[in-house]
N, C-alpha and C positions, 0 to 999 in steps of 0.2 A: 133632595129634593123632595119638593111634595108633590103630591096626587094631582092637584089642579097645573102643574106647569107641565109633566108629561102628559095629562090631555090637552094641554093647549096646542100643544107638538102637535099629538096627532089627530086633533080635530082641525090644525090650517090647510091648506090648498098651496099647492105647488104653483109658484108663478113661474113664467118663461124667464129663462138668465140665458142669454146670449152673448154674453159677454161685459164690456163696459164696465162692472163693479168689478168690486177689488172681495176679493175672496177669505176669508173670514183668521183673524189671528188665531195662532195657537191659543192663546187665553181665551176667544172667544170660543174655539171649537170644544177645548176643553169643559167649559162650563155646560155646553149642550148634549156633549155628553150624557153630562152628570143626569141628564133627562131621561136617557135609554136604559133600557134592560140590561144587565149584568152580561156580558159577552161579549159588545162591539169594543171596539179599539181602533184610536189611532193609528193609523200606518203612515210609512212614506213622511216620514217629516210634520204628519201633520195635515199633510194632503190630501190624504181620502180616508174615509170610513169601511170597514170591513171585521166581519163576524158569520162563524162558523156554527151551523144549524146539525146535529145528530140525528140520524132517523131509523128505526129499528130495521128499514129492509126501504128497497128501489122504488117502490110502489109511491110511499106515503113521501120519498124523499123530492119523485116529479111532482105530487099532486099541491108540495110547497111549491115547489117552481113554478108551477100555472098558476099559482093563488098569488107569486110576488109577480110574476106578469102580469096580469090582470091587473091589478093594484098599478105599478110602471104604466101599464098604459095608459090606466084612466086619470093618474097623475101625469104623464108625458112626462116622465124624469126615470132613465131605467138604467138599474143596475148592471157592472158586469157579474153574470152567476157562474159558477163553475160548479159543476155536481156529479154525482154518481151515485152505486150504490152505497143506502144509508147516508149522504152527507150533500150540503148544500154550502157553501160559500158566497156570501154577498158580499158586493164592494161598491161602495159610492162615493163618486168624484166627480164634481160638476166642469166638465172637460173645456168647456169653454172659457173657464176662468182660470184653469189650473190646479182649484183647489176645492176648498169646501166652499158650502151655500147650505144657506138654512135649508134648502129643499133638499140637501141629504138628509137631513137631521129628521126631516118631517116624512120622508118617506120613512127610513129606519124605525123610526116611532109607529107607523102603520104597519110595517112587517112584524113588531114586536106585541102587535095585538091581534094578529094571526094562530088562529089553532094550530098549535104544532099536533 
């Protein structure tokens, strides 16, 4: 992965996806996975993207969740978020197509850019 490839992804803007497009293939998803920070993984037979973040306390976990929520609102692309004391799990999937879209990777790259 080159820094410019990762920078390109995090500087893109999500585009509306209401279906009618094909989900990324497994090979395409694996290629985009290489543009993200370590920790992201393809799950559900490559139809979703997931990462768990650890924090020293509840407050920092919730601050991170709020930052992710702000980012998701700005991109109009929303993850499933599971959180509690000291952790946050983020899962992306473009539900309209039943798999992954470039939007999922754009948002993951933007999350990688958030301070932990």
